[in-house]
TIFI-212006 format. One record per residue (C-alpha): residue number from 1; chain; z, y, x; residue in one letter. Coordinates in nm, 2 decimals. Example, Ala and Ser with C-alpha at 12.3 -4.5 7.8 and 13.67 -1.06 7.14 Angstrom:
<atoms>
<pos 1&unit A&w 0.78&v -0.45&u 1.23&code A>
<pos 2&unit A&w 0.71&v -0.11&u 1.37&code S>
</atoms>
This chain:
<atoms>
<pos 1&unit A&w 1.49&v -0.71&u 1.75&code M>
<pos 2&unit A&w 1.25&v -0.70&u 2.03&code E>
<pos 3&unit A&w 0.87&v -0.69&u 1.97&code C>
<pos 4&unit A&w 0.82&v -1.03&u 2.14&code E>
<pos 5&unit A&w 1.10&v -1.19&u 1.92&code E>
<pos 6&unit A&w 0.93&v -1.05&u 1.60&code A>
<pos 7&unit A&w 0.60&v -1.19&u 1.70&code I>
<pos 8&unit A&w 0.73&v -1.52&u 1.80&code S>
<pos 9&unit A&w 0.89&v -1.56&u 1.46&code L>
<pos 10&unit A&w 0.55&v -1.57&u 1.30&code S>
<pos 11&unit A&w 0.27&v -1.63&u 1.54&code I>
<pos 12&unit A&w 0.26&v -1.88&u 1.83&code P>
<pos 13&unit A&w 0.08&v -1.77&u 2.15&code A>
<pos 14&unit A&w -0.29&v -1.81&u 2.11&code G>
<pos 15&unit A&w -0.28&v -1.86&u 1.74&code A>
<pos 16&unit A&w -0.55&v -1.60&u 1.65&code V>
<pos 17&unit A&w -0.87&v -1.74&u 1.53&code S>
<pos 18&unit A&w -1.13&v -1.63&u 1.29&code S>
<pos 19&unit A&w -1.29&v -1.90&u 1.08&code L>
<pos 20&unit A&w -1.59&v -1.84&u 0.86&code P>
<pos 21&unit A&w -1.49&v -1.67&u 0.53&code D>
<pos 22&unit A&w -1.70&v -1.55&u 0.24&code T>
<pos 23&unit A&w -1.51&v -1.23&u 0.22&code D>
<pos 24&unit A&w -1.63&v -1.09&u 0.54&code R>
<pos 25&unit A&w -1.78&v -0.74&u 0.54&code N>
<pos 26&unit A&w -2.01&v -0.75&u 0.84&code E>
<pos 27&unit A&w -2.03&v -0.37&u 0.89&code A>
<pos 28&unit A&w -1.65&v -0.35&u 0.89&code E>
<pos 29&unit A&w -1.61&v -0.66&u 1.11&code E>
<pos 30&unit A&w -1.84&v -0.50&u 1.37&code A>
<pos 31&unit A&w -1.62&v -0.19&u 1.39&code H>
<pos 32&unit A&w -1.24&v -0.23&u 1.34&code M>
<pos 33&unit A&w -1.07&v 0.11&u 1.31&code A>
<pos 34&unit A&w -0.89&v 0.24&u 1.61&code K>
<pos 35&unit A&w -0.58&v 0.32&u 1.41&code N>
<pos 36&unit A&w -0.49&v 0.06&u 1.15&code T>
<pos 37&unit A&w -0.17&v 0.03&u 0.95&code I>
<pos 38&unit A&w -0.02&v -0.32&u 0.97&code C>
<pos 39&unit A&w 0.17&v -0.44&u 0.67&code L>
<pos 40&unit A&w 0.39&v -0.75&u 0.70&code W>
<pos 41&unit A&w 0.40&v -0.99&u 0.41&code Y>
<pos 42&unit A&w 0.58&v -1.31&u 0.36&code D>
<pos 43&unit A&w 0.27&v -1.51&u 0.26&code K>
<pos 44&unit A&w 0.08&v -1.30&u 0.01&code D>
<pos 45&unit A&w -0.13&v -1.06&u 0.23&code A>
<pos 46&unit A&w -0.46&v -1.17&u 0.07&code E>
<pos 47&unit A&w -0.34&v -1.14&u -0.29&code A>
<pos 48&unit A&w -0.19&v -0.79&u -0.21&code A>
<pos 49&unit A&w -0.52&v -0.68&u -0.04&code A>
<pos 50&unit A&w -0.73&v -0.80&u -0.33&code R>
<pos 51&unit A&w -0.50&v -0.62&u -0.58&code F>
<pos 52&unit A&w -0.52&v -0.29&u -0.38&code Y>
<pos 53&unit A&w -0.90&v -0.31&u -0.34&code T>
<pos 54&unit A&w -0.95&v -0.37&u -0.71&code Q>
<pos 55&unit A&w -0.71&v -0.09&u -0.81&code T>
<pos 56&unit A&w -0.81&v 0.20&u -0.58&code F>
<pos 57&unit A&w -1.15&v 0.36&u -0.51&code P>
<pos 58&unit A&w -1.28&v 0.38&u -0.16&code D>
<pos 59&unit A&w -1.13&v 0.03&u -0.09&code S>
<pos 60&unit A&w -1.27&v -0.29&u 0.04&code A>
<pos 61&unit A&w -1.18&v -0.63&u 0.17&code M>
<pos 62&unit A&w -1.26&v -0.71&u 0.53&code G>
<pos 63&unit A&w -1.22&v -1.00&u 0.76&code R>
<pos 64&unit A&w -0.98&v -1.28&u 0.67&code I>
<pos 65&unit A&w -0.84&v -1.46&u 0.97&code T>
<pos 66&unit A&w -0.69&v -1.81&u 0.94&code R>
<pos 67&unit A&w -0.43&v -1.97&u 1.16&code A>
<pos 68&unit A&w -0.59&v -2.22&u 1.40&code P>
<pos 69&unit A&w -0.26&v -2.42&u 1.42&code G>
<pos 70&unit A&w 0.08&v -2.45&u 1.26&code D>
<pos 71&unit A&w 0.33&v -2.16&u 1.32&code Y>
<pos 72&unit A&w 0.69&v -2.10&u 1.20&code P>
<pos 73&unit A&w 0.59&v -1.94&u 0.87&code S>
<pos 74&unit A&w 0.27&v -2.14&u 0.80&code G>
<pos 75&unit A&w 0.03&v -2.42&u 0.86&code K>
<pos 76&unit A&w -0.31&v -2.45&u 1.03&code K>
<pos 77&unit A&w -0.57&v -2.30&u 0.80&code G>
<pos 78&unit A&w -0.34&v -2.06&u 0.62&code D>
<pos 79&unit A&w -0.44&v -1.70&u 0.59&code V>
<pos 80&unit A&w -0.28&v -1.52&u 0.89&code L>
<pos 81&unit A&w -0.43&v -1.17&u 0.86&code T>
<pos 82&unit A&w -0.64&v -0.98&u 0.61&code V>
<pos 83&unit A&w -0.83&v -0.66&u 0.71&code E>
<pos 84&unit A&w -0.88&v -0.42&u 0.42&code F>
<pos 85&unit A&w -0.93&v -0.06&u 0.33&code T>
<pos 86&unit A&w -0.72&v 0.10&u 0.06&code V>
<pos 87&unit A&w -0.81&v 0.45&u -0.06&code A>
<pos 88&unit A&w -0.99&v 0.51&u 0.27&code G>
<pos 89&unit A&w -0.70&v 0.39&u 0.49&code V>
<pos 90&unit A&w -0.77&v 0.09&u 0.72&code H>
<pos 91&unit A&w -0.50&v -0.17&u 0.69&code C>
<pos 92&unit A&w -0.42&v -0.52&u 0.82&code L>
<pos 93&unit A&w -0.20&v -0.75&u 0.61&code G>
<pos 94&unit A&w -0.01&v -1.00&u 0.83&code L>
<pos 95&unit A&w 0.15&v -1.31&u 0.67&code N>
<pos 96&unit A&w 0.44&v -1.31&u 0.91&code G>
<pos 97&unit A&w 0.70&v -1.49&u 0.69&code G>
<pos 98&unit A&w 1.02&v -1.36&u 0.53&code P>
<pos 99&unit A&w 1.18&v -1.20&u 0.85&code A>
<pos 100&unit A&w 1.10&v -0.84&u 0.75&code F>
<pos 101&unit A&w 1.09&v -0.67&u 0.41&code Q>
<pos 102&unit A&w 0.91&v -0.34&u 0.30&code H>
<pos 103&unit A&w 1.12&v -0.04&u 0.22&code D>
<pos 104&unit A&w 1.08&v 0.32&u 0.12&code E>
<pos 105&unit A&w 1.06&v 0.44&u 0.48&code A>
<pos 106&unit A&w 0.68&v 0.37&u 0.45&code F>
<pos 107&unit A&w 0.47&v 0.45&u 0.14&code S>
<pos 108&unit A&w 0.12&v 0.51&u 0.04&code F>
<pos 109&unit A&w 0.07&v 0.85&u -0.13&code Q>
<pos 110&unit A&w -0.21&v 0.85&u -0.38&code I>
<pos 111&unit A&w -0.32&v 1.20&u -0.49&code A>
<pos 112&unit A&w -0.44&v 1.20&u -0.85&code T>
<pos 113&unit A&w -0.65&v 1.46&u -1.04&code D>
<pos 114&unit A&w -0.50&v 1.43&u -1.39&code D>
<pos 115&unit A&w -0.26&v 1.24&u -1.61&code Q>
<pos 116&unit A&w -0.52&v 0.97&u -1.69&code E>
<pos 117&unit A&w -0.56&v 0.88&u -1.32&code E>
<pos 118&unit A&w -0.19&v 0.90&u -1.27&code T>
<pos 119&unit A&w -0.13&v 0.67&u -1.56&code D>
<pos 120&unit A&w -0.40&v 0.42&u -1.44&code R>
<pos 121&unit A&w -0.26&v 0.37&u -1.09&code Y>
<pos 122&unit A&w 0.11&v 0.38&u -1.20&code W>
<pos 123&unit A&w 0.05&v 0.13&u -1.48&code N>
<pos 124&unit A&w -0.16&v -0.10&u -1.25&code A>
<pos 125&unit A&w 0.12&v -0.12&u -0.99&code I>
<pos 126&unit A&w 0.42&v -0.14&u -1.23&code V>
<pos 127&unit A&w 0.23&v -0.36&u -1.48&code G>
<pos 128&unit A&w 0.15&v -0.61&u -1.20&code N>
<pos 129&unit A&w 0.51&v -0.71&u -1.14&code G>
<pos 130&unit A&w 0.61&v -0.38&u -0.97&code G>
<pos 131&unit A&w 0.89&v -0.15&u -1.05&code Q>
<pos 132&unit A&w 0.94&v 0.22&u -1.13&code E>
<pos 133&unit A&w 1.15&v 0.44&u -0.91&code S>
<pos 134&unit A&w 1.20&v 0.82&u -0.92&code A>
<pos 135&unit A&w 0.99&v 1.13&u -0.87&code C>
<pos 136&unit A&w 0.65&v 0.96&u -0.88&code G>
<pos 137&unit A&w 0.75&v 0.66&u -0.66&code W>
<pos 138&unit A&w 0.71&v 0.30&u -0.76&code C>
<pos 139&unit A&w 0.70&v -0.04&u -0.57&code K>
<pos 140&unit A&w 0.44&v -0.31&u -0.61&code D>
<pos 141&unit A&w 0.54&v -0.67&u -0.65&code K>
<pos 142&unit A&w 0.52&v -0.72&u -0.27&code W>
<pos 143&unit A&w 0.77&v -0.44&u -0.21&code G>
<pos 144&unit A&w 0.53&v -0.18&u -0.08&code V>
<pos 145&unit A&w 0.62&v 0.17&u -0.20&code S>
<pos 146&unit A&w 0.36&v 0.40&u -0.36&code W>
<pos 147&unit A&w 0.38&v 0.77&u -0.44&code Q>
<pos 148&unit A&w 0.15&v 0.84&u -0.73&code I>
<pos 149&unit A&w 0.13&v 1.22&u -0.69&code T>
<pos 150&unit A&w -0.07&v 1.45&u -0.92&code P>
<pos 151&unit A&w -0.24&v 1.73&u -0.73&code R>
<pos 152&unit A&w -0.09&v 1.97&u -1.00&code A>
<pos 153&unit A&w 0.26&v 1.88&u -0.86&code L>
<pos 154&unit A&w 0.17&v 1.94&u -0.50&code M>
<pos 155&unit A&w 0.00&v 2.27&u -0.59&code E>
<pos 156&unit A&w 0.31&v 2.38&u -0.79&code A>
<pos 157&unit A&w 0.54&v 2.30&u -0.50&code L>
<pos 158&unit A&w 0.31&v 2.48&u -0.25&code A>
<pos 159&unit A&w 0.31&v 2.79&u -0.47&code A>
<pos 160&unit A&w 0.66&v 2.86&u -0.36&code G>
<pos 161&unit A&w 0.92&v 3.09&u -0.52&code G>
<pos 162&unit A&w 1.05&v 3.04&u -0.88&code E>
<pos 163&unit A&w 0.73&v 2.87&u -0.98&code E>
<pos 164&unit A&w 0.79&v 2.59&u -0.73&code A>
<pos 165&unit A&w 1.16&v 2.57&u -0.81&code K>
<pos 166&unit A&w 1.08&v 2.52&u -1.19&code R>
<pos 167&unit A&w 0.82&v 2.25&u -1.11&code A>
<pos 168&unit A&w 1.06&v 2.08&u -0.87&code F>
<pos 169&unit A&w 1.35&v 2.08&u -1.13&code Q>
<pos 170&unit A&w 1.11&v 1.94&u -1.39&code A>
<pos 171&unit A&w 1.00&v 1.66&u -1.15&code M>
<pos 172&unit A&w 1.35&v 1.55&u -1.05&code M>
<pos 173&unit A&w 1.44&v 1.34&u -1.36&code P>
<pos 174&unit A&w 1.09&v 1.19&u -1.39&code M>
<pos 175&unit A&w 0.99&v 0.85&u -1.29&code K>
<pos 176&unit A&w 0.61&v 0.87&u -1.34&code K>
<pos 177&unit A&w 0.50&v 1.23&u -1.31&code I>
<pos 178&unit A&w 0.41&v 1.41&u -1.63&code D>
<pos 179&unit A&w 0.14&v 1.66&u -1.55&code V>
<pos 180&unit A&w 0.18&v 1.86&u -1.87&code A>
<pos 181&unit A&w 0.55&v 1.91&u -1.81&code R>
<pos 182&unit A&w 0.49&v 2.01&u -1.45&code I>
<pos 183&unit A&w 0.23&v 2.27&u -1.55&code E>
<pos 184&unit A&w 0.45&v 2.40&u -1.83&code A>
<pos 185&unit A&w 0.75&v 2.44&u -1.59&code A>
<pos 186&unit A&w 0.52&v 2.61&u -1.34&code R>
<pos 187&unit A&w 0.42&v 2.87&u -1.60&code R>
<pos 188&unit A&w 0.79&v 2.92&u -1.70&code G>
</atoms>
């Protein structure tokens, strides 16, 4: 599908307008990041952004832009885009309709310092309608993939040799990463 076709599925020409909104962060509004990840949602960009910003540190809501007129996937006044930062990464949520779905080709990788932090993020995502996957991966209820990755795992894999091989073999059958099992495997 061509870019113009994808855009025309969701946003009519000239349909970008920012109406006053109480969630504006004036400092962020004054300076939009040069590189921003755009995540396509059916219609739940605002709910997803609020969940992410409440779940992860170094996160914040930004400008919410509403559609100035009807478009194929929504009506005048519906939330069209949501600017937000999740774990320090600038993002734009686009309510583009059901034409495109998220998949594992894109994921957020969240580095964790210990089992408690790993459990907190994993449980927040899976417990909010998400689903477990393998090797530290899970999906949120909007279909966005997350890698909840303890630093202990990355350090073990970076060590190389037999130590890395044992940690890797211990990780393979896991869903949520168990830090104690990774550390034990690393030690042999």
